[in-house]
SEVEXMAR-985121 format. One record per residue (C-alpha): residue number from 1; residue in one letter; x, y, z. Coordinates in pm, 1 decimal, padded with zeros to 6 digits. Layout:
N
i, aa, u, v, w
NUM, A, X, Y, Z .
...
END
This chain:
254
i, aa, u, v, w
1, M, -00027.0, -00036.5, 00006.1 .
2, K, 00297.9, 00275.5, 00066.6 .
3, K, 00480.6, 00192.7, -00209.8 .
4, I, 00128.6, 00245.8, -00451.1 .
5, L, 00085.9, 00596.7, -00255.0 .
6, F, 00470.5, 00650.8, -00313.1 .
7, L, 00412.5, 00566.4, -00677.3 .
8, R, 00126.7, 00835.8, -00708.2 .
9, F, 00288.4, 01084.7, -00531.0 .
10, C, 00551.1, 01057.8, -00798.6 .
11, A, 00332.8, 01086.5, -01061.8 .
12, A, 00160.5, 01404.0, -00933.5 .
13, I, 00505.6, 01553.1, -00891.9 .
14, L, 00638.7, 01471.2, -01275.4 .
15, I, 00273.5, 01609.9, -01408.8 .
16, L, 00294.9, 01920.5, -01223.5 .
17, A, 00675.6, 01962.5, -01341.1 .
18, M, 00521.3, 01913.0, -01712.5 .
19, A, 00240.8, 02193.3, -01652.7 .
20, S, 00544.6, 02458.9, -01543.8 .
21, L, 00769.3, 02339.9, -01923.5 .
22, A, 00468.1, 02369.4, -02079.8 .
23, C, 00410.8, 02746.3, -01931.8 .
24, E, 00776.8, 02806.0, -02032.5 .
25, F, 00701.9, 02691.8, -02320.9 .
26, L, 00433.9, 02908.3, -02440.0 .
27, T, 00586.9, 03225.6, -02348.9 .
28, G, 00895.7, 03166.8, -02487.9 .
29, E, 01068.1, 03361.6, -02191.8 .
30, G, 01028.9, 03120.4, -01841.1 .
31, T, 00747.7, 03328.0, -01743.7 .
32, S, 00354.8, 03193.8, -01710.0 .
33, S, 00130.5, 03208.3, -02013.6 .
34, V, -00008.6, 03528.0, -02068.8 .
35, S, -00395.2, 03624.5, -02090.9 .
36, Y, -00558.4, 03849.1, -02334.9 .
37, A, -00873.4, 03994.2, -02401.6 .
38, D, -01124.6, 04186.0, -02646.3 .
39, T, -00994.3, 03927.4, -02889.0 .
40, P, -00696.6, 04038.1, -03023.4 .
41, Q, -00567.7, 03977.4, -03351.3 .
42, V, -00236.8, 03853.7, -03238.7 .
43, Y, -00173.1, 03623.5, -02955.3 .
44, P, 00036.7, 03833.6, -02720.1 .
45, S, 00264.7, 03560.8, -02704.6 .
46, Y, 00650.1, 03688.3, -02780.7 .
47, A, 00996.4, 03540.0, -02783.6 .
48, S, 01320.9, 03661.8, -02646.6 .
49, P, 01436.1, 04006.7, -02711.4 .
50, T, 01746.8, 04057.9, -02870.8 .
51, D, 01937.6, 04410.1, -02890.0 .
52, M, 02039.9, 04646.4, -03174.8 .
53, P, 02399.1, 04821.5, -03213.1 .
54, I, 02411.9, 05157.0, -03203.4 .
55, P, 02325.7, 05296.1, -03529.4 .
56, S, 02581.4, 05381.7, -03792.7 .
57, P, 02688.7, 05751.4, -03864.9 .
58, T, 02524.2, 05944.1, -04157.9 .
59, T, 02708.9, 06134.2, -04354.2 .
60, D, 02623.0, 06561.4, -04259.3 .
61, V, 02457.3, 06637.5, -04566.6 .
62, V, 02190.7, 06349.8, -04593.1 .
63, A, 02150.8, 06393.7, -04182.1 .
64, S, 02108.7, 06791.2, -04205.8 .
65, Q, 01869.4, 06735.4, -04468.0 .
66, Q, 01661.6, 06418.6, -04287.6 .
67, Y, 01696.6, 06653.4, -03993.0 .
68, A, 01545.4, 06931.1, -04170.3 .
69, D, 01230.8, 06717.7, -04275.2 .
70, M, 01176.7, 06563.6, -03936.2 .
71, L, 01169.6, 06895.9, -03787.9 .
72, S, 00907.7, 07015.8, -04049.2 .
73, R, 00705.4, 06735.3, -03962.5 .
74, V, 00740.5, 06810.2, -03571.5 .
75, Q, 00643.1, 07158.3, -03614.5 .
76, E, 00323.1, 07060.0, -03805.3 .
77, Y, 00246.3, 06769.7, -03526.1 .
78, Y, 00296.7, 07088.5, -03298.7 .
79, Q, 00037.0, 07298.0, -03420.1 .
80, A, -00232.9, 07059.1, -03457.4 .
81, G, -00180.4, 07013.3, -03079.6 .
82, Y, -00051.0, 06620.5, -03142.3 .
83, L, 00309.1, 06740.9, -02934.7 .
84, P, 00393.0, 06924.9, -02627.1 .
85, S, 00648.9, 07134.3, -02755.2 .
86, T, 00912.7, 07154.4, -03059.1 .
87, N, 01216.7, 07076.0, -02884.7 .
88, G, 01358.3, 06740.0, -02914.1 .
89, E, 01698.4, 06504.0, -02993.6 .
90, Y, 01673.8, 06371.0, -03370.3 .
91, H, 01817.2, 06039.7, -03439.7 .
92, N, 01862.3, 05825.0, -03751.3 .
93, L, 01835.8, 05450.5, -03663.8 .
94, D, 01980.9, 05164.5, -03860.8 .
95, D, 01792.2, 04962.3, -04082.3 .
96, F, 01584.6, 04672.3, -03970.3 .
97, S, 01527.3, 04312.4, -04110.4 .
98, D, 01374.2, 03990.7, -04000.3 .
99, S, 01150.6, 03685.3, -04065.0 .
100, W, 00984.3, 03500.2, -03826.1 .
101, A, 00771.5, 03207.0, -03863.1 .
102, Q, 00557.4, 03118.0, -03548.7 .
103, I, 00166.7, 03197.1, -03593.2 .
104, K, 00039.4, 03457.6, -03390.4 .
105, W, 00355.2, 03549.7, -03206.2 .
106, Y, 00583.1, 03829.3, -03201.6 .
107, Q, 00960.4, 03928.8, -03083.6 .
108, W, 01139.6, 04213.2, -03089.6 .
109, T, 01490.2, 04389.2, -03095.3 .
110, R, 01588.4, 04658.2, -02864.8 .
111, T, 01739.4, 04967.6, -03019.4 .
112, P, 01987.6, 05164.8, -02763.0 .
113, Y, 01696.8, 05466.0, -02711.5 .
114, T, 01497.1, 05527.4, -02400.0 .
115, V, 01175.3, 05681.0, -02533.4 .
116, K, 00880.2, 05881.5, -02348.3 .
117, D, 00730.3, 06143.9, -02524.1 .
118, F, 00845.5, 06083.2, -02920.8 .
119, V, 00791.5, 06023.9, -03308.0 .
120, I, 00909.4, 05761.2, -03465.5 .
121, R, 00893.9, 05726.6, -03837.4 .
122, A, 01000.0, 05420.1, -04117.2 .
123, D, 00901.5, 05291.5, -04471.0 .
124, F, 00773.2, 04931.9, -04387.1 .
125, Y, 00816.4, 04650.7, -04629.5 .
126, W, 00669.9, 04286.2, -04516.4 .
127, E, 00558.9, 03999.2, -04677.6 .
128, N, 00432.1, 03649.7, -04608.9 .
129, A, 00523.0, 03327.7, -04711.9 .
130, T, 00106.0, 03213.3, -04773.2 .
131, E, -00180.9, 03388.9, -04952.7 .
132, Y, -00379.8, 03434.1, -04670.4 .
133, P, -00202.4, 03488.4, -04340.0 .
134, E, -00307.8, 03586.8, -04042.3 .
135, A, -00261.2, 03974.1, -03857.9 .
136, S, 00087.7, 04027.9, -03906.2 .
137, G, 00332.5, 04292.3, -04004.5 .
138, C, 00619.1, 04534.6, -03917.0 .
139, G, 00584.1, 04775.5, -03612.4 .
140, F, 00752.1, 04870.2, -03282.0 .
141, V, 00701.3, 04782.7, -02915.5 .
142, F, 00768.8, 05131.3, -02722.2 .
143, R, 00780.7, 05153.7, -02304.7 .
144, L, 00917.0, 04840.7, -02223.4 .
145, D, 01014.2, 04833.3, -01893.5 .
146, E, 01235.7, 04577.6, -01685.2 .
147, D, 00972.5, 04344.0, -01636.0 .
148, K, 00877.1, 04333.1, -02022.8 .
149, D, 00537.6, 04530.7, -01993.5 .
150, H, 00516.5, 04708.3, -02324.2 .
151, Y, 00295.5, 04859.2, -02545.5 .
152, M, 00313.9, 04736.9, -02867.7 .
153, V, 00183.9, 04838.9, -03243.3 .
154, Y, 00214.7, 04701.8, -03600.9 .
155, L, 00082.5, 04762.9, -03941.7 .
156, D, -00117.1, 04484.1, -04059.6 .
157, Q, -00224.5, 04432.5, -04413.6 .
158, K, -00568.4, 04555.8, -04283.2 .
159, A, -00547.3, 04744.2, -03972.8 .
160, V, -00316.2, 04960.9, -03711.8 .
161, I, -00301.9, 04714.4, -03400.5 .
162, M, -00208.0, 04908.0, -03105.9 .
163, A, -00245.7, 04704.7, -02762.3 .
164, S, -00053.5, 04697.0, -02443.2 .
165, A, 00118.5, 04418.4, -02192.3 .
166, V, 00073.9, 04470.2, -01837.3 .
167, S, 00118.2, 04201.3, -01607.3 .
168, S, 00129.0, 03925.7, -01841.5 .
169, K, -00232.6, 04085.4, -02001.3 .
170, W, -00222.9, 04161.6, -02373.5 .
171, V, -00523.5, 04379.3, -02425.4 .
172, R, -00594.3, 04541.7, -02757.8 .
173, I, -00656.7, 04934.0, -02750.8 .
174, G, -00876.8, 05033.3, -02997.1 .
175, V, -00907.6, 05388.5, -03201.4 .
176, T, -01037.2, 05649.3, -03015.9 .
177, K, -01053.3, 05897.2, -03278.5 .
178, G, -01009.3, 05893.0, -03673.1 .
179, N, -01145.9, 05778.6, -03957.0 .
180, K, -00884.1, 05442.5, -04003.1 .
181, N, -00812.0, 05518.7, -04320.7 .
182, L, -00564.9, 05284.8, -04476.4 .
183, P, -00416.1, 05219.1, -04867.9 .
184, T, -00502.1, 04916.1, -05027.5 .
185, L, -00186.3, 04679.5, -04927.9 .
186, G, -00121.8, 04321.7, -05069.7 .
187, N, 00107.7, 04066.6, -05020.1 .
188, P, 00389.8, 04161.5, -05035.0 .
189, A, 00313.8, 04514.6, -04884.9 .
190, Q, 00458.3, 04854.6, -04826.6 .
191, A, 00418.6, 05159.9, -04631.8 .
192, N, 00557.7, 05483.2, -04478.8 .
193, F, 00437.3, 05459.3, -04071.2 .
194, T, 00478.5, 05715.2, -03841.1 .
195, M, 00373.8, 05694.4, -03466.7 .
196, L, 00369.6, 06011.9, -03191.1 .
197, V, 00333.1, 05955.4, -02862.6 .
198, N, 00245.4, 06225.1, -02605.9 .
199, Q, 00196.6, 06109.0, -02301.9 .
200, N, -00117.2, 05863.9, -02248.5 .
201, H, -00198.1, 05990.2, -02642.8 .
202, A, -00097.3, 05779.3, -02946.3 .
203, Y, -00100.0, 05894.1, -03271.0 .
204, V, -00057.6, 05699.0, -03596.0 .
205, Y, 00016.3, 05793.7, -04003.8 .
206, V, 00031.8, 05583.5, -04262.4 .
207, N, 00164.8, 05704.8, -04576.5 .
208, D, 00082.7, 06073.9, -04385.5 .
209, K, -00197.3, 06060.8, -04350.0 .
210, L, -00389.7, 06019.6, -04001.9 .
211, Y, -00503.1, 05646.2, -03923.4 .
212, G, -00619.3, 05732.5, -03605.3 .
213, E, -00616.9, 05845.5, -03230.8 .
214, F, -00517.1, 05599.5, -02960.5 .
215, T, -00541.3, 05651.0, -02568.9 .
216, L, -00277.0, 05502.4, -02362.2 .
217, K, -00324.7, 05411.8, -02000.5 .
218, T, -00276.2, 05641.3, -01765.2 .
219, G, 00007.0, 05621.2, -01457.8 .
220, V, 00182.9, 05334.7, -01612.7 .
221, L, 00403.9, 05256.4, -01904.4 .
222, T, 00530.7, 05626.3, -01885.8 .
223, S, 00887.4, 05535.0, -02024.1 .
224, G, 01120.8, 05235.2, -02188.3 .
225, T, 01295.5, 05099.0, -02401.5 .
226, L, 01202.9, 05161.4, -02834.5 .
227, A, 01248.4, 04844.6, -03002.4 .
228, Y, 01183.5, 04692.6, -03374.4 .
229, T, 00905.3, 04404.6, -03357.8 .
230, I, 00788.9, 04166.6, -03634.0 .
231, V, 00434.4, 04011.9, -03619.6 .
232, S, 00443.1, 03606.6, -03751.6 .
233, G, 00156.6, 03560.8, -03972.9 .
234, T, 00227.8, 03201.5, -04096.4 .
235, N, 00426.8, 02917.3, -04008.7 .
236, K, 00515.4, 02846.8, -04367.1 .
237, D, 00861.8, 02873.1, -04489.2 .
238, Y, 01021.8, 03183.8, -04349.9 .
239, G, 00680.0, 03273.3, -04188.6 .
240, T, 00648.7, 03652.0, -04190.3 .
241, R, 00939.6, 03864.3, -04336.3 .
242, C, 00968.9, 04267.2, -04235.4 .
243, N, 01214.3, 04527.8, -04354.8 .
244, M, 01210.8, 04879.1, -04211.1 .
245, T, 01430.9, 05159.5, -04351.0 .
246, N, 01496.3, 05540.3, -04308.8 .
247, V, 01393.9, 05485.9, -03964.2 .
248, E, 01392.0, 05774.8, -03779.9 .
249, L, 01358.0, 05896.2, -03416.3 .
250, W, 01245.8, 06232.2, -03240.5 .
251, Q, 01266.5, 06248.6, -02845.6 .
252, V, 01084.8, 06542.1, -02728.8 .
253, T, 01252.0, 06731.3, -02441.1 .
254, P, 01095.4, 06950.7, -02212.5 .
END
């Protein structure tokens, strides 16, 4: 009888251990599985992040023109009431390229920059290995903290997806204001993407047309790391391939 009880006890311990390993596999980072709400178009699962090197210097002439173009846009955004000031620091980031074949997962690659209020702008090009992928594309993780809580945004063929991941809960953030104007995007797709973040408000432009305003959480995730992200729409072949070029960052300063 004692031998039978001991075997049952060992079996129970083995089951608990296997369940714990399963949780680590689902999240990809050894944390408990992430819950989600609002029927998100991409599951809030992510892989181990990597770091992006400090960007390579550009020529003075190119950098000066890029700075002038960005400053002109910043002034327009300020006049529209989207930014608190026109003061800031300009950074030209390295291009980004990656592919990911794990459907409904996303991963990120950190930049060297910590952001609070900012403007990020880039040209996106992405494609999927299947004709009818799940929601997928290029985007950014921002205000990423030490606990890996963060906001994320990406451009899908049909919509701009914004979400928060706080305390292991992934929640999609809907558009507060805007017409959600989006050009016809196929597979492969390309578009210019611009996002402004001012305290708890985010504004997204696609091809220099306002897509919409998003209301972020108040009192949490006020500052953190900026990262590139890719969201996978298929397990087939290379999955989803993302390229970002002409990546520019404006960090708003008081």
